[in-house]
N, C-alpha and C positions, 0 to 999 in steps of 0.2 A: 918392446913389444905389441905385442896384438891385445887391443881391449875387445870388450865384446860393443860398444858404441863403433868399432873404424869395421864391423862386419857388414858385406852385404847378402846374406843368403840365399840363393838363389829358390825360386820354386822346386825344381828338379830337388836342388839340396838340398830342402827342406822334406820334400814327401820320403827322396832315399832315409834321410836322418831317424826318418821319422820308423818309419820303415825297419832302422837293422837295428833302431836303439840306440843312438849317438846324440847324445846332449849336443848343444852348442859351447856350454863346459869343456866339451871331448877335444872336438872345435879348437880350440884357442889351446888347449894342451900339444892338441898335435902342432899349431901354427909354431905354437910360442916352446916347442923342448925340440921338434923332430929335427929330420934332414930330409933336402931337395935328394929325390931320387933320378927323377927324368921332368925333363924343361923342354917344353913347348912354344916353342920362337914365334910360329905361324897360324898361331890360335887368331879364330879375333873372337870376341873386337880387342881381345888383350891375349900379350903372350901370357899364356900360364902355367904351370908347373903342379906335379906332381908331387907332396910329402906324404913320409910317413914317422907316423909318431906310437906311440906306446901309451897307451889309456889302461894304469895298473900292467896287466899282462896281457892285453889283446891290442893285437897290432890293429892299427888304424890309416885312412890314404886320406889325403884331402886334397881335389883338384882346384887347385884356386888362381887368382891373377889379381895381379894389384886394380885400378883405373888408374885415369890419369889423375880421377879428384884425388885421390890418396886410399879410398876404402877398398878395402883387404873385400874380393867378390870370392867366394866361394862356391865352385862351380859341383863341386859330386862330393860324396862323402862314401868310403864305403872299406868293409872290413876284408882284406885281399884275401883271396880264396891261393891256398895253400895245389893246390894242381896247378894255375897257373903261376905261382910268382915260388922262386924258390923258399929258403930256411929262411931268411935273413928277410925275407919279403920285399929285397931293396933291389932287386934281378928278377928280368921275369923267365920262367922256364922258354928254353924253344922247340 
């Protein structure tokens, strides 16, 4: 279980959360109940992943990584665009 004090929310992610009306509690819901739908093993400085979760009826994507310290680095957060994602928000449209 990821707790609030384990999060390292990057400036970019914080800005996007504010713009998109996504709270820290929403991010915790996604991280604790969501499913990883993509992995980015070549990302630096840490391999990252994209997790889909649902906050009430709203789909939310969180891109995050685990730092060597064990802290959860939140890279970006957004509501997926239905034109880019299928109706499950798990797969990108081709």
